C-alpha positions as CSV (number, residue, x, y, z in Angstrom):
1,M,191.6,-63.8,54.7
2,T,195.1,-62.7,53.2
3,D,196.1,-63.4,49.4
4,K,198.5,-66.0,50.7
5,E,195.8,-67.9,52.7
6,L,193.6,-67.6,49.5
7,L,196.4,-69.2,47.3
8,D,196.6,-72.0,49.8
9,C,193.0,-72.7,49.6
10,A,193.3,-72.7,45.6
11,K,196.2,-75.3,46.1
12,K,193.7,-77.4,48.2
13,A,191.4,-77.3,45.0
14,L,193.9,-78.8,43.0
15,V,193.3,-82.3,44.6
16,N,190.1,-82.6,42.6
17,S,191.4,-81.4,39.2
18,Y,190.6,-83.8,36.4
19,A,193.1,-83.0,33.6
20,P,194.0,-86.3,31.7
21,Y,194.3,-84.5,28.4
22,S,196.5,-81.6,29.0
23,G,198.0,-82.5,32.5
24,F,197.7,-78.8,33.4
25,N,195.7,-79.1,36.6
26,V,194.4,-75.8,38.2
27,G,192.7,-74.8,41.4
28,A,190.9,-71.7,42.3
29,A,189.4,-70.3,45.6
30,L,186.8,-67.4,45.3
31,L,185.8,-65.1,48.1
32,T,182.4,-63.6,48.2
33,D,181.8,-60.1,49.4
34,D,180.7,-61.4,52.7
35,N,183.9,-64.0,53.2
36,T,182.2,-67.2,52.0
37,L,185.0,-69.3,50.3
38,F,184.1,-71.5,47.3
39,L,186.8,-73.9,45.5
40,G,186.8,-75.0,42.0
41,C,189.3,-76.9,39.8
42,N,189.5,-77.5,36.1
43,I,187.6,-80.6,34.7
44,E,188.6,-81.7,31.4
45,N,186.5,-83.7,28.6
46,A,187.3,-85.8,25.6
47,S,185.0,-83.1,23.9
48,Y,187.2,-80.3,24.7
49,G,184.4,-77.8,24.4
50,A,183.0,-79.4,27.3
51,T,186.0,-78.6,29.4
52,V,185.5,-76.0,32.2
53,C,188.3,-74.0,33.9
54,A,188.9,-74.0,37.9
55,E,187.8,-70.3,37.7
56,R,184.5,-70.9,36.3
57,T,183.7,-73.9,38.5
58,A,184.4,-71.9,41.7
59,I,182.1,-69.0,40.3
60,F,179.4,-71.3,39.0
61,K,179.2,-73.3,42.3
62,A,178.9,-69.9,44.0
63,V,176.2,-68.6,41.7
64,S,174.3,-71.8,42.3
65,E,174.4,-71.2,46.0
66,G,172.8,-67.7,45.5
67,Y,176.1,-65.6,45.7
68,T,176.7,-63.1,42.8
69,K,179.3,-60.8,44.4
70,F,182.8,-61.7,44.8
71,S,185.9,-59.9,45.8
72,R,188.8,-62.0,44.9
73,I,189.6,-65.0,43.3
74,A,193.0,-67.0,43.7
75,V,194.3,-69.3,40.9
76,V,197.1,-71.7,40.9
77,A,198.6,-74.5,38.6
78,K,200.0,-77.7,40.0
79,D,203.0,-77.5,37.9
80,G,203.7,-74.0,39.6
81,S,203.5,-71.9,36.6
82,T,201.5,-68.5,36.8
83,A,198.1,-69.4,35.8
84,F,196.5,-66.5,34.2
85,P,192.7,-67.0,33.6
86,C,191.8,-67.5,29.9
87,G,189.4,-64.9,28.1
88,I,186.2,-67.0,29.0
89,C,187.1,-67.1,32.5
90,L,188.1,-63.1,32.6
91,Q,184.6,-62.6,31.1
92,V,182.5,-64.5,33.6
93,M,184.8,-62.6,36.4
94,N,183.9,-59.3,34.4
95,E,180.2,-60.2,35.0
96,F,180.2,-60.9,38.7
97,M,183.3,-59.1,40.1
98,P,184.3,-56.3,37.6
99,E,186.3,-54.5,40.2
100,G,187.8,-57.6,41.9
101,N,191.2,-58.8,42.1
102,V,192.8,-62.2,40.7
103,I,195.5,-63.4,42.7
104,L,198.3,-65.4,41.3
105,E,201.3,-66.8,42.4
106,V,204.5,-65.5,40.6
107,N,207.9,-66.8,41.3
108,G,206.5,-67.9,44.9
109,E,204.7,-64.7,45.7
110,A,201.1,-63.6,45.7
111,A,200.5,-61.0,42.9
112,S,197.2,-59.3,42.7
113,Y,195.8,-58.0,39.5
114,N,192.5,-56.1,39.0
115,V,189.9,-58.0,36.6
116,K,189.8,-54.7,34.5
117,E,193.4,-54.4,33.9
118,L,193.3,-58.3,32.6
119,L,190.2,-57.6,30.5
120,P,190.0,-54.0,29.9
121,H,187.1,-54.1,27.3
122,G,185.2,-56.9,28.6
123,F,181.4,-57.2,27.5
124,V,178.7,-55.6,29.9
125,L,175.1,-55.7,30.3
126,E,174.8,-52.5,28.4
127,D,176.4,-53.8,25.2
128,N,173.5,-55.9,24.6
């Protein structure tokens, strides 16, 4: 699957986004090492701490199905802005795909960033 196709899958995930508080709808498409696809969207809550980002939704869905190795994740925002992952999402990505790539839409084009590039000093198991 190309980066553009993965971004298109992330756009499909936007349909289920629940963002009545921020209005910032986000979709994600996660590709496992064996090319299984998982979609996720952000889900907000009146108790803001209970909100979950699209990236973590997709990753947690995959992990709950027994997958723990991921190669790429595409993230898009409904408003067309570049949706860089937050620090919590990057840390979760660092856990399951430290050498993986984050695909974002920048000016209508696919742009790829390595997780380590976006989170160069993330926590790892050896830190505990």
